C-alpha positions in Angstrom: -17.6 126.1 -52.7 -15.8 123.3 -51.5 -17.3 120.9 -48.1 -15.4 121.8 -45.0 -15.1 123.8 -42.0 -14.7 127.4 -40.4 -12.6 128.5 -37.8 -14.4 131.0 -35.4 -11.7 133.8 -34.9 -11.1 133.8 -31.4 -10.1 129.8 -31.7 -6.7 129.5 -30.3 -4.5 126.9 -31.6 -1.6 126.1 -29.5 1.3 124.2 -31.2 2.0 121.4 -30.2 4.1 121.2 -26.6 5.9 118.1 -26.1 9.1 117.7 -23.1 12.1 117.3 -24.0 11.1 113.4 -22.6 9.2 112.7 -25.2 11.3 114.8 -28.3 13.9 113.0 -27.4 11.7 109.8 -27.5 10.6 110.6 -30.7 13.9 111.8 -32.4 14.7 107.7 -29.9 12.1 105.9 -32.2 11.9 107.7 -35.5 16.2 107.1 -35.6 15.6 103.2 -35.6 12.8 103.3 -38.3 14.8 105.5 -40.8 17.2 102.7 -39.5 15.6 98.9 -39.8 12.2 100.0 -41.5 11.1 99.7 -45.3 11.4 102.9 -46.8 8.5 103.9 -46.9 8.5 103.8 -42.9 12.2 105.6 -43.8 10.5 107.9 -45.4 7.4 108.6 -43.5 9.9 108.6 -40.1 11.9 110.9 -42.0 9.0 113.5 -42.5 7.5 112.4 -38.8 10.8 114.2 -36.9 10.0 117.6 -39.6 6.5 118.1 -38.5 8.1 117.7 -35.2 10.6 119.9 -35.3 8.5 122.9 -37.5 5.9 122.7 -35.0 8.1 122.7 -31.4 9.9 125.9 -30.6 13.3 127.2 -31.3 14.6 125.8 -28.2 14.0 122.9 -28.1 15.3 122.0 -32.4 18.4 121.2 -31.6 16.6 117.8 -29.1 15.9 116.8 -33.0 18.8 118.7 -35.0 22.1 117.5 -32.6 19.9 114.5 -30.2 22.5 113.1 -27.1 22.0 109.5 -28.7 21.3 107.9 -31.7 20.2 104.3 -32.8 23.3 102.3 -33.5 23.2 101.3 -37.3 21.9 97.9 -38.6 24.6 95.8 -39.0 23.8 92.2 -41.4 19.8 93.2 -41.9 18.4 90.1 -44.2 17.5 92.1 -47.1 13.3 91.8 -47.5 12.7 90.2 -50.4 9.4 91.8 -51.0 7.6 95.2 -50.7 6.4 95.9 -46.7 4.2 98.3 -47.8 2.2 96.4 -50.2 2.1 93.3 -46.9 1.2 96.5 -45.2 -1.5 97.8 -47.3 -2.7 93.6 -47.6 -3.1 93.9 -43.7 -4.6 97.5 -43.7 -7.6 96.3 -46.2 -8.1 92.5 -44.5 -6.9 90.9 -48.2 -5.2 88.0 -48.7 -1.9 86.7 -49.9 0.0 84.4 -52.0 3.6 84.2 -51.2 6.0 81.4 -52.5 8.5 80.5 -49.2 11.4 79.6 -48.5 12.3 78.1 -45.3 15.4 77.5 -43.5 16.4 74.1 -45.4 15.7 75.8 -48.6 12.6 73.5 -49.0 10.3 75.9 -51.5 6.4 76.2 -50.5 3.5 78.1 -51.5 1.5 79.3 -48.9 -2.6 81.8 -48.8 -2.1 83.5 -45.7 -4.2 86.8 -44.0 -1.5 88.6 -43.5 -2.3 90.4 -39.9 0.9 92.0 -38.1 3.9 93.2 -39.5 7.0 92.5 -36.6 10.3 94.4 -36.8 13.4 92.8 -35.5 16.6 94.3 -35.6 18.0 92.1 -38.2 14.3 90.4 -40.5 11.5 91.0 -40.0 8.5 89.1 -40.2 4.9 88.5 -41.0 2.6 87.1 -38.6 -0.5 85.4 -40.6 -3.0 83.0 -40.3 -1.7 80.2 -43.0 -4.6 78.0 -45.1 -2.1 75.0 -45.2 -1.7 75.0 -42.0 -4.3 76.5 -40.5 -2.8 77.8 -37.8 -1.1 81.2 -37.4 2.6 80.8 -38.3 5.4 83.2 -39.5 7.7 84.0 -42.6 10.8 85.6 -42.8 10.5 89.0 -44.8 13.6 88.0 -46.5 12.8 84.3 -47.2 10.2 85.4 -49.5 11.1 84.8 -53.0 7.2 86.5 -54.4 4.1 88.4 -52.5 0.4 88.8 -54.7 -1.9 90.8 -52.7 -4.7 88.9 -53.2 -8.6 90.1 -54.4 -10.0 88.2 -51.9 -10.7 89.2 -48.5 -10.0 87.5 -45.2 -13.6 87.0 -43.0 -12.2 88.4 -39.5 -10.3 91.9 -38.9 -7.2 92.1 -38.7 -7.8 93.4 -34.8 -10.0 89.7 -34.5 -7.2 87.9 -35.9 -4.6 90.0 -33.8 -6.4 88.5 -30.8 -6.3 85.3 -31.3 -2.5 85.5 -32.1 -1.4 87.0 -28.9 -3.5 84.9 -27.0 -2.4 81.5 -29.5 1.1 82.9 -28.5 0.9 83.2 -24.9 -0.6 80.0 -24.7 3.2 78.6 -26.8 4.8 81.0 -24.0 4.0 79.3 -21.2 4.4 75.7 -23.0 7.3 76.2 -23.8 7.9 78.1 -19.9 6.6 75.1 -18.1 9.1 72.7 -20.5 11.8 74.3 -20.2 11.2 74.8 -15.9 10.6 70.8 -16.0 14.2 70.5 -17.6 15.8 72.3 -15.7 14.1 71.1 -12.2 15.7 67.4 -13.8 18.7 68.4 -14.8 19.1 70.4 -10.9 21.0 68.4 -8.5 18.9 67.1 -5.6 19.1 68.4 -2.2 20.0 65.3 -0.2 18.1 65.4 3.6 21.5 65.4 6.1 
């Protein structure tokens, strides 16, 4: 016999109880992922909707089958040049990656990165990572990556720890940018003179 668990005969596992708002939120989120996610996430979003539909009462199924809201199609979406599923695997496994990358001017560069986060924007995706060359956090657009290899090497910190450091670095950068913007704005505004 296999190893597992046995449920008591008296155990009652009620169906997943979702409110209509929760169902609509799940459907809207899944629609966004279906339209803008990579192929594996798009399939997972469809599977999620099927599982939710199978677990809710019949009277709530129209919220999934014929929702009263839609996500707009993803027009002008940049084509990913790499398998984002492999990037997610590298993040989850704390594995380094070697990237061939072209910057906005088309200059080629090669980097070894520690990927920590995939950002999904309206038309593009970015990999947030620690860059061994720059010794700092950097973002790499998936449509500018010309080659990617997940390395056997693990990076020395947990991805969650690096994400905390990345968030702090981004917050500091945003505060600095805001202060510079506020200073420029103050210099550009006409001064009020006392009468």
